N, C-alpha and C positions, 0 to 999 in steps of 0.2 A: 180948578186944577184938574189935570187929566188923570185918569186913573192909572196906577202902576201895574206893570204886567205881573202876573202871579209867579212866584219862585218855581224853579223846575222841580219837579217831583222825581224822587229816586224810585224807579220801578224795579221789578225783579230782574235778576241776571239773565242775560240772553243765553240760550242753549249753546250757541257757537263758542262763547267765551269759556265756558266750563270745559269743553273738549280741548281747547288750546292749553289750558292750565294742566290738565291731566297728561297731555302728551309731553309737555315740558318737564314734568316731574319724572316721567318714565325715561326720558332721554338722559336726564341728569343721573338717575340710578344706574342706567346702562353704562354711562361714561365713567362713573365711579368704579363699577365692577371691572370694566376694561382696564382702568388705571391700576387697580389692585392686582389684577391678573398679570399685567405687564411687569409690575414691580416684583411679583413672585418669580416670574420667569427670569428676570434680570438677576435676581438674587442667586438662583440656582446656577445661572451661567457663570457668575463671578466665583462661586464656590468651586465649580468644575475647573475653571482656569487656574485658580490658586492651588488646588490640590494636585493637579496633573504633574507639575515639575517635581513635587515631592515623591510621587509615585514612581516617576521616571528615574529619579535618583536612587530610590530603594531598589528598583529593578536592575539598575546599572551596577550598584554595589553587590547585589546578589550574584549577578553574572560574573563579576570580577573575582569574587571569592571562590567560584567554582574551579576545580582543577582543569587545566587545559586538556583538550583532546590530543591523542597521539598522532597529530598531523602537523606538518610544517617543520621548519628548521629550528624553531625556538623551543620545541618540546624536549624536556630532559626526563628520561625514564626514571621511575622511582626504583631505588636500589632494593635488593632483597632484604637488607636489614631494616629499611624504612617500612617495607611491607609487612614486617614481622615474621618473615620466613628465614630459615637457616640456609646459608649457601651450601652447596654440595661439598662435602669434605674431600680434600685431596688425599689420595692414597699415599702412604709413606713410601719413600724409596727403600729398596732392599739394602740390607746391611751385611757386612762380612760375618761369617760364623767362626767360632773357635771350637773345633770338635773336641769331644771328651775323651776319645780313645780310638784305637785302630787295632784290628787283628789281620794278619797277613798269612797267605798260604805258604810262603817260602821267604827265606832271607839269605842273601849272599853273605858268606863269611867276611869278616873284616880283615884289615891289613895291619899287622903289628908295627911295621916301620916303613914309612914311605921313602922311596929312593932319594928324593930331593930334600926332604926336611927331616926325615927320621921320626916323624910323628905317627901316632896311631890313628887309624880311620875305621869307622864301622858304618854299617848300612841298615840299621834296625828300622822296623816299620814305623815307630813313632816319629822318625824324621820326615815322614811323608806329610805330617800335619803340624810341624813345629814352626812354620812361618819363615824358615831360613833356606833360601835357595842354594846355599853352599853346603848343605847336607842333603841326604836323600835316602830313599828306601831301595836297597839292592834286591830286586825281584829275582835275579838269576845271574849266574856266571856265563850264560849263553842267551839264546833267544828266549825272552821271558813270556812269550805267548802262552796263554792259559793260566798264568799266575794271577792272583787276585788279592785285594785288600778290602776289608769291610770297615767302614768308618762310622763311629757312633757320634751323632751330632749333639748328644747330651739331652735333647728333648725333641718332641715331635714339632716340626716347623713347616711353614709354607715355603718350600724350597723353590728358588727362582733361577739359580744357575749353578753349574758344576764345571770343574775344569782342572787341568794339570799343566805343569811345565813338562813337555813331552821328552824328557831325557835328563841328563845330569848337567846342571848349570853351574857347578862349582867353578870358581875362578881362583886358581892357585898355581904354584910352580908344578910343572909336570915333566916327567922323564922323557916323554915323546917330543917335547919342545926344548930339550937341553936345559931342563929345569927353569925355563922362563915362565913367568906368570901368564897363563892363558886360560881360556874357557875349556872345560872338559866336555862340552856338549858335542863337538864333532869327533871326539876321541872315544866315544862309547856308542852303543846302540841307541837308536832313537825310536820313540813310540809313533806308530802310524795310525792306529785306531784302538779304541777301547769301548767297552759297553758299561753303562751305568744302570744298576737295577735298584729299585726302591721297595719299601715295605709292602706296597699293594701289589707287587709282582710286575708292575710296568717297568719298561726299560727304554733307554735311548742310546744310540751309538754316536760316537764322536770321532771325527778324523782330524789330523793335525798337520800343520806345516813344519818343515825342518827349521825351527826357530826356537831359541832358548827363552821364550817369553811365556807368561801364563796365558793359556788359550782356553776360553770358556764356551759353553753352549747353554742356551736358555732351557729351563724346564718349568713345569708348573705342577707340583706334586706335594702332598701332605705326607711327610715321612720323618722318621728318626734315624734310620740306618740307610747307608748308601754303599752298595757293593761296586767296586771298580775292578773290572776284568780286562786284562791286556789281550787284545785280539791279534795284533800284528806289530812287528818291529822291523826296522831296517838297520843295516850295518854300513856306515860310511867306509870308504876305502881307507885302509890303514888303521882303523879304529879297533879298540879292544872289543871283546865279545861279551861285554857286560851289559845287562839291562838294569838301569837305575833311573828312578823318577825322583826329581828334586822336591816337588811340592804338589799337593792337591788343595783346591780352594773351593769354598761354597758361600752362597749368599741366600738370604731368606727375607721375607717381609716381617717386620717387627710386630 
């Protein structure tokens, strides 16, 4: 029999084989670390994408709830009441006054019996402020220039206007019209101008038209008493020589 070859003997590992194994292990570790890093980055990216719409929605809601700027045609200004401020109060309109009394410098005597009606007629000073144009204060049986009446308004007021009917506005039967019912205004003297004087010493003059209506002038004074002084009168052709004023009127702020 021929002899058998001896079995191969296992010798020590070659140096080159050990280096290959170490490199493979290092590569595997690096690959795992890279994979873990990629997963981490991917996770953050997903979180960022998911959270962005929610943040956008919150920002949108916040901007929507903010009040609009005062630009554009859709802006409605906030009212003073909504802003918590009080609107400016409107000043009240002047109101007519009812004077408390009057003192006059002269009074024309009355008539005991009128020619057309037989009734009595007087011209006392209180009829200047009684609210009835068919009565009047008879200042004089002639030109009444220089005669005066001092009216007590009853209290100190913020006076805004003064005025008179510049003559006798009574409508009644008159002997100069064959007892027909007519206005006495063109049949007596008419007031052309007066001076109004107040408690503080200030005064204002007023001129009048030949018209039997209440004619006023504005004033702005704090007073209780008003003095009316006749400055001038005129006598229409054919009229009596009497100076009579039917009515004085006053307004003040309440």
